[in-house]
Structure formats: C-alpha cells, structure tokens
N, C-alpha and C positions, 0 to 999 in steps of 0.2 A: 624382367625389368626392361623398360623401353630404352632404346639407344637415343642418345642426344645427337645434336647436329654434328658436333666435333667428332664423335665416334663414327658416324656414318661417313663423314668426309675422309677420316683415316682409313677405313676399310676400302672406300672407293679408290683412293690414291694407291693403296697397296695392290689392289686388283689390277690397276692400270700398269703398275711396274711389272707384275708377274706376266701379264699379257705381252708387254714389250719384250721381256726376256724370252718368252716363247717364240715370238715372231723373229727375234734376232738369232737365237741359239738353236731352236728346234728341240725335239725330244731328247737328243743325246746330250744336250747342254744343261739339262735341268735335273735337280734332285727329285727323288721319288715323292717326297711330301709336297713339293712345289707342283709337280704334274698332277697330283691328286687334288690339290687346291684348285687348280685351273679347271679340272673336270667338275668339281662341286659347284662352281659359280653359277651354272645354269639352273640349278634347283634350289640352292641356298642363296637367296638374293641379298640378304642384308647382314647376316651373322658373320663373324670372323671364322673363316674356314680353316685357318692354320691349325688351331688346336684340334679341330675335328679330324683333319687329315692325319695328324700325329696319333690320335686315338685309334683310328682305323688301322694304321700301320702297326701300332703296338699290339692290337688284338689279332690281326691276321698275318703279320709277319712281313709282307711285301705287297707291292702293287698287284702282282699276279694273284696273291692270296685274297686281296680285297675284291678283285673283280671275279673271283671264283666263289666267293662266299654266298651262302644261302640267304635269301630274303629275310627270314626270321632272325638269323644271327646278326645281320646288319642292323636291324631295328634295336638291338640291345646296346648299340654304341650311342652314347650321349651326343645329341645334335643331329642324328640321322632319323628322319621321319619317313613315312610310307612312300612319298613321291621319290625322294632321293634313293631309298633302298631299292625301289623298283627300277630306277634308271641304272643304278650300279649293276644289279643282277641281270638286266636285260640289254645293257648298253652296247656291248662289243659286237653282237651279231649285227646290229644296225650300223655301228661305226665302221665295221669292215666294208660294208657295202658302199658307204659314203666315200671312204678312202679309196676304194677300188675305182669308183667313178672319177675321183679327183686325179688319180694316177693316169687314167686314160687320156686326160686332157693336158698333161704336163710332161715334159721330158725328164727322165731320170738321168742326171749327168754325174752324180757324185755318190760315193759310198754313204755319206751322211744322209742324203736325201732318200736313197733306197732303204737304208736301215731304219730311218724314222718311220717310213710307211709300213715296212714289214713288222716293226715292233707293235704298232697299233693293231694290225690285222691278226697277230698271233697271240692275243691275250684272252683270258677268260674262258667261260664255258663254251664248248663247241668250237673253239678255235682250231684252225687247221694245223697239221704237223708240218706241212710244206706249202709254199706259195711259189708259183712259177710266173715271173713277170716277163712277158715277151716284148721285144723292142724292135723297131725298124732300123734301117741303115743310119738314120739320124739320131738314134737312141731316144726316140719318142715311144712311149708305151702304147702298144696295140691291144694288149689283153692281159688280164690277171686271172690265173687259174689256181684254185685251192686244191690241196691234196691231203691224204692221210698217210699213215704208216702201218706196217705189219711186220711183226717179229724183229723190230729194231731197224727195219729198212724203210727208206722213203718210197712210197708208192708213186709211180710216174704215170700220169694219165696220157699215155703216148698218143693215142688217136686224137684226143681233144687238143693236145699241144700242136701236133702236126697239121691238123685241119685248120686251126687258128692261124698258124704260121703261113700256110698256103693262102688263106683267105685275105690276110692283111699284110702280106709281104714282110713278115717278121724275119729277122736274121740273127738276132741276139737274144740271150736269155740270162736273167738274174734269178737265182733261186734262194729262197729263205727256208731254213730248216730248223726244227726243234733240236735241242741239245742231244748229241750222241748218236744221231741217226746215220746209218750207212747210206751214202749216196754214190758209191763207187761205180754203179752200173748206169748212171743217168746219161753220161756222154754217149754211150752206145745205143741209146734208145731215142734220142731226140733229133736224129737225122743230121742235117748240115747246120743246124742252129749252133752258134758259138756261145758257149757258157762263159759269160764275162765275169761272174762272181758267184760264190756260194756263201751266204751270210747266215751264220748260226745266231738264232734269237733265243736268249736265255733271260726270261723276264723282260726287263727293260735295258738289258745289255745286248750289244751286237758286235760280232767280230767275223772277219773273213776266214773261211776254212778251206778255200780253194788251193 
C-alpha cells in the first residue's frame, strides 16, 4: 500500500527528531532500537523503521546480534530486503575504517566521546577484541590500532604501538577491550606511554575498568 503525504511527513519528522537526538546525545544516550532505526535510514528511505528495528531486535536479541547475523537470516525479517541485509552484514568493517579516520582528525577529550567511537569499532563480524587509541600531548588522536586476544588475554601489538608513538610523538593511550579480557601486562609493554583509560565495550555499553 502506498504511503500518503501525511504519512511521509510523519516519518520525515520522526527521522529528524532521531537524528537530532543522536547529534545531541551520541551513542551512549540512545536506546538500542533508536540506534538501529538511525542505521536503517540509509537503505530504507520511506518506510517506518521503528517496527523493523524492533523485529530485528526481537529475532536476534541485541544490536550485537543483529550486526553479527547471517545475510540469509536477516532476509527472513519482515521489512528487510537484500540491500539492507547486505549493508547490515557487511557494514561494520567499513564503518570501523570511517570512524578511525574521523578519530584521527578530532581530539578525544571525554570518556563519552572515546566510548562512542570504541562502541562502533567493536561490533559485528570481524570486530577487534582490543583497540589502542594513541594521543599526543594535547590529547589529539594520532593513530588507532586494532588487536585480537588469545587465551583470555588482550594481545598487545607492541612494535606497532611504539613505532607509531615515535613517529607521531604520541604520549597517551586509551584502550578499548572486549568483556573479561586480561590486560594486566599492557602497562609493562607500551614503554613510556601513559594509559589514560581502559574502557570495556560490552555490546553497546561501555565502562572504565582501569
């Protein structure tokens, strides 16, 4: 059934309100279904994405579940077509690269800002278990290095971190880690870099564990 003008206007105004909330509050200020709505806007141009986002969360349990879901399973959800399913299943590899570039051009001054960036980098298939954000003396980001884990411990790419720090005069470090990883040996491996915070990313929640 075709939408009438009033329905299109209603959806348009709702989308504007959601975007304004995102601009004001960031990732940590929004509910999971609202974040998912925002994500769906790019491929679902006209339909109401609110019920679609709720159906996705009901089926896959969480945002992390949605973005880890297989393409064929996504297509079984009413309202999800091939283009949207493809974007969901492939999105975060591309999004992490874009976020990393954005981080390189802006200072990370607050827990909220660092957490919001790490949350998006550490979701979905192929997401890293750890992210090392290097900062200079003015707390501007100089590099973003992704890492893995082994036997419950965060792997530290020591040479890559130290080379990057020397090249760009980085002095500080913010680390994002997956839940429950042991990071106790990090401080002894990263030379004179000051670890400003270690932020555990559990789905779309974040808290300091330093």
